[in-house]
N, C-alpha and C positions, 0 to 999 in steps of 0.2 A: 051271759055265758058262765056256766058252772063247770069247774074241773075238780078232779079229786087229787091230783098231784101237781106240784109246781112245775115239774118237768114237762107236763103237757103244754105248758105255755112257751116252751122253747121253740123258736122258729116262727115262720110266717110274719116276720117283721115288715113294716110298711116302707115304702120309698117316698121321699119328699122331693118334688120338683122345685129346684131353686129358681127363684125369679131372676130373669135376665138382668134386671136392674141391679142385682146384687153381684152376679158373677161377671157381667159385661160381655159374655160371648154372644155373637150374632147368629151363628149357624149351628150351634151345638146345644142340645137340651141337656142340662146337668141335673142329675138325680143323686140324692143322698140316701143310701140304704141304712136305715135306722136300727142298727144292731144294739144300740143302747137300750132298746125296749124289750130285750130278752129279760126273763124274770130275775136273774141274778145280776143283770146290768151290763152285759157285754157280749160280744161276738164269741167269746170263749165258752159261753154256756153250751153252744153247739158242739164245740170240740170236746169239752169235758164229758158231756152226756154220751157222745158217741164212743169215746174211749172207755167208758165205764159200764154202760147199760147192758152189754152182752155178758158181763162177767160178775155182776153184783151179787147174784145168789151164791155163786161159788166162792167169791171173796169172803162173804159173810159166813158161810158154812165152814170154811177152813180157818176162820179167825185171823185172816191176814190184815195187814195195815197197808193202805194205799200210800205210795211214795212218789213224789214228783219233784223235779228241779224247776221250781217256779216261784216267783215273788210278786205275781200280779193277778190278772183276771182269771187265768187258768186255775190258780190256787184257790181263789175265792169260789169259783163255780164248783170245783171238785170238792171243796170242804162242805159246801151246802148239800151236795148230792150225798156225800159220805155220811154227813150228820143225819140226813133223812133216813138212811138205812142202817144207822148205828154201827158204822165202820170207822175205825181210827184212820186219821190222815196225817201225814208227815211231809213237810217240805224241806228241801235243802236249797239254800240260796246264797249268792255272794252279796248279801245285804239287800233288804227291802228298802228301796230308795225313796219311796213315798210313804209318809207317816200314816196316812189314813188306811192304806192297804194293810200295813202291819197291825194297826189297831183293830180292824175288822176281823182279821185272821185270829188275833188273840181273843176277841169277843166270841168267836165261833169255836175256840178250843183247839186250834191247830197246833200240832207239835212243830216248832220252827227250829231248824238247825241253820243259824245265820252265821256264815263264815265271816269272821270279823276283819275289818280293815282291808278289804280287797280294793285293788286299784281299778278305776274305770278304764284305763288305757289298756289296749290289747297286748297281751304278753304271750308270744308263741312258745315260750319255754316254761310257762307256769303250770305245774301239775295241780294246783289248788283250784280245780274246776268243779262246779256243783255236780256235773254228771259223773266225774271221776269219783267224787265223794259218795254219791248215791251207790255206785257199783261196789265201793269198798264196804259200805254199810250192809248191803245185801249179801255180800260174800261172807260176812261174819256170822249171819244168822240165815242160812239157806231156808227158803220156804216161808219166811215170816212176812215178806213184802210182795206186793203186787205193784210193779213199776209201769206206769202208763206211758212214760217216755215220749212226751209230746213232740220232741224235736225230730223223732225218727218214725213215729207211729203212723202207719198209712190210714188208720181210722181218723186221724186229724184231717187229712185230705178228704176222706170219704164223707165226713160231716158236712163239708161245704159243697161237695158234688151233689149230695142228696138233698141238702137244705138251701144254703145261700144261693148257689147257682140256679137251682130249680125255681126258687122263689122269684129271682130277678127275671128269669126267662118267662115266667107266667105273667109278669107285669109288662114286659117290653118284648115285642116281636124280634127286634134286632138290637143288640148292644154293640157299639162300635169301639168304645174305650172303657176299660175297667181298671180302677185305680184303688190300691190299698197298701197299707204299711207292711213292711217285712219284719216279722218277728220269728215265729216258727215257719212262716210262709204257707201254712195250711189253708188259711182263708183265701189268699190270692190264687194259689195254684188250683185248689179244689173248685173254686167258683169259676175261674178262667177255663178250666178243662171242660166243665159242664156247658158253659155258654158256647164254646167253640163247637161242641157236638150237638147243640140244640138251636140252630138257626142263626148263629153268629160266627160263621167260619173265618171271617176276616177280622175278628176281634183283636184289638191291640191291648195287651195286658201290661200295666205300668206299676212297678214296685217302688215304694217310697222308703228311703233310709234317712237316718239323721246324719247331719254333717259331723265330721270327726271332732271329738272333744265336747260335743253337746250331749244333752240327755233329753230324749222324748220318750216317756214311759211306754213300753210296749213294742217299740221298734229298735232296730240295731243300726249301727253305722256300717259302711261298706266293708271295712276290714273284719268286722265280726261275723259276717255272713258265712264264712267257711266253717264256723262251729255248728251250723244248722244242717242236720242230716237230710231234711226234706228239701233244702234249697237247691234249685237247678237254675243257674244263671241264664241258660239258653231259653228257658221258658218265657222270660220277660222281654218284651220288645224294647223297653227302656227302663233303667233304674234312675230315679231322680233323687237328688239330695235336697233335704229341707232343713233349715236352721231352726233352732228353738224359737226365735222371734217370729219367723214365718209361720210356724205351727200355732203359736199362741195368737197371732193376729187373726188367722183364719178360724181358730176356735172361737174367738170373741165375735167374729162375724156370724158364725152359726148360732151362737147363744143370743146375741142382741138383735140380729136382723132376721133370723130364720126361726127363732123360738125353739131351737134344739139345744138341750143342755149337754153339748158334746164335751168330751175330754180333749187333751192335746193331741192324741193320736188321730182322732177324727179331723182335727184342725190340720195336721200334717198331710193327711190324704187329700183334703180340699186344696191346700196350698200347692201340693205337688201336681194335682190334676190341672189346676189353672196354669202353672208353669209350663206344663206340657201342651195344653190345649190352646193357649192363646196364640202361639205361632202358627198352629194348624188352622185355627178358626177362619182367618182371613182368606185362606186358599180354597175353602169349600164352596161348592155351588149348590149343595143340597143339605138338608138337615141331617145331623148325626146325633146319636145318643151316647152319653157318657155317664157312668155310675161310679161313685166312690163310697167307701165304707166309713160310717161313723161308728167306731168300735165300742165306745163306752161313755160314761157319764162324767160331768164336771165335778161332782161332789167328791170323787175320790182324790182330786188333785188340788184341793184348796191350799195346802201347804206348799206344793210345787209352784202354784201361781203366786203365792206370797213371796217366794224366793226370787222368781224371775220378773214379777210385775208388782212389787210391794206398793207402788203408788195407788194401785186399784183398791187397796185396803187401808189407805190413809197412812201408810208407812213410808219412811224415807229410804231411798236407795243410796247406799254408800258410794260416794263419788270415786273412791279409790279401791273399790271392791275388785277382787280377782276376776269376777265375771265381766268386768268392763274391758278387759284386754281383748282386742279384736285380732283378726288374722293378720292384718298388716303389721301390727305391733309384734306379733309372734315371728313373722318373717324377718323382721329387723332386730330381733332380740340377740344379745351376745351369745355366741356359740363357739365351741372348740371341736376340732376333729380329734380322733383318738390319740394321735401322736402329740399334738399340742397339749391336750388334756393331761396326758401322762407326764409331760415335762412340767406342767404347772403344779401337779401334785408332788412331784419329786423335788421341786425347788422351793416349795412353800408349805410348811407344816400347819399353817393357819387355814388351809382350805378344808371346808366341810363338804364331803361327798354325800349328798342327800339322795337316796335311792327311793323312788316313788312306786316301785313294783309291789306286787302282792308278797305276803310274808313267806310262803313256801318257795316261791321263785328266788327270793333273796337268800333264803337259807340254803338253797341248792348251790348258788354261786353268786358272788358279788365282788365289787372292787374292794380291796383290802382297806379297812378303816372306815368304810361307808356306814352311814346310819340309815336305817329303814323306817320310813314313815309312809305307808301307802297313800296314794294320791287323794282318795276321798277324805281320809283323816287329816291330811295336811291342808286340804282346801278348807275344811271346817275350822282348823286352827287359824288360818289366815283371815277368815271371815270375822273372827272375834278379836284378833290382836296381831302383832307382828311376832311370830314365834321364834325368830332368830335374832340373837344379840347383834347390836350395831358393831361393825368392824369385821364381822366374820366374812370370809370369802366362801362362795358356794359354787359347787358343781352339781347341777341337777341332772339326774339320770332316770330315764324311764325305759321301757323295753326297746323302742325303735326310734326314739328321739323326737317324736311329734308332740307329746304332751308336755315334756320338760321345757319346751320353748316358752310356753305360757308363763311358767314360774320365773324363768329367766327374764322375760319382759317385765313382769310385775315387780320383781325385786330390784332390777336395775333401775326402774323408775323411782323406787324408794331410796336409791343411792347406794345400793350394795354393789360390791365388785363380784359379779357372778357370771355364770355361763351355763348353757345347755350342752350336753354331750351329743354331738352329731351322730346319728345312727343308733343312739342309745346303747344299752348294755349288750344287745345282740352284736353290734359292730365291734364293741370292745372285746367281747369274747371271740368272735370270728377272726379277729386280727391277732389273736394270740397274746393279748395283753394280760398281765398278772391278775388272777382272781383268787378268791378264798371261799371256802364253805363255812357254814355256821351262821349264827344269828347275833346281830347287835341292833337292838331296837330302842327307840325312845321310850322311857318308862313313865314319863309324866309330861304334862302340857306346860312346859316352861321354856323360856328363851334358851336356845341351844348355842 
C-alpha cells in the first residue's frame, strides 16, 4: 500500500479478539480496538485530524498559530499535522506529567507553556487552569491563534462517529458493551452514539476513570469530569473507577499475553471492562460482544512505568515511599476539623501550615502564615528526602481535604506531629475562618 500523506493512514484500525484463556469470560467475546496503530500512535490522531483538516488552508493563509490545552496524545498528533503543513503549534498545560511526551514535543518544536508547580488535586477555586490561560493568551492578540478546544469541540465527537464507531460496526454486526477511558470523552461518546444508531440499539457504554489521587495518563478521576465540556454523565450506563495498579496489571497482560504494546490507558480500559463484565458473564445464556479501546503505545510511558513498577527495570522500590500509602492508611491518618485546627494554630507557633494547592489559588486566598508547595512539587521532594525538619508540627491543606490525608499518613508514620485539614481550604473559607491574600512560597529545596 502506497500513500502520499501520513494522514491517509489515520483510521481503519484493526480489532483483536482476546483469547478467553486470557480474560476468563465464558459468554462474552472480548475485542481490543487497536487505536495505537494510527500513524502518530494513538486514538487522538482521529480527533486532531478532524479538528484541523477543515481549516488547515485558512489557518496557513492567515498565518495563525494553532493553540490547544493538551499535554498528551492530542498535542503530539496536532504537532505532527501542523508540522506537515508548516503551521506553528503552541500548547498550554498544567505540567507534562510523562517525560517522554514532553521530549517528543520538544523534538518536534512545539511551543510549550508549562504552568509550573500545579497541584494534581482538584481545586474548585483555582483560576490557574490551562483553558483559562489559553483564553487570556488569545485575548491579548486577537486573530493570532486558532483554538481547537478539544474539550468542547463537537468535531472531537464527530471524528469517532465517522471513524471509530463506523469501523467497529463494520467488523461486528452487534456490539453489546463498549468500554473506554474518559478524558475529553470524545472517543467514547462519538463511538457509542454511532454504534447505537447502527445495529446496536441496546449497547451499554462504560466509561473508565482513575481512582482519586492516582495518575493514569489520558484519563481523569470522577471529580475532574466536570471540567470537560463534552462530558454528559447520563450518556454512560456506568462509570467504573480503576486504580493505577489495576491499569498497569492489565497493560502488562496486553503486552505479554496478547502481543499488544499498549499504554496504561488501554490497560485501564481492559481492567474496567473486566470489572464490569465478570459479574454479568455468569448470568448470560447467549454470546455477547464487548469492545474496549487500546488508546496508545507503551513506549511513551517508560518513565511512568519506572516510577510505579521500578522492579521491572531492575530498580528498587523505596519501602517508605509516599506512593506506598494506601486508602486504609489515609482513612486513619490524623486530621482536624476547622475549629480544632484553628485552636491548634492559635496555641502553638511551631505549627507549619503546608498548603498543597496551585500557586494562583494560594495567592488568591490562604490561611495566614501558610507556606505554598504545590502537591506535585512536594511529592517530588518527598521522593528524594524528608523536606521538613524534625520536630516541626504540620497542618496539611489541600482544596477539599482528600489529598492532604496521604501526606498526614506518611509524615505521621515518620514520627511527625501532623494532621490533615478536614474539608480542606474550601471548608476553612466557607466557615468564615481567617484568610489572607498574597504569596509565600518555598524558595529552595531545603528542610523547612
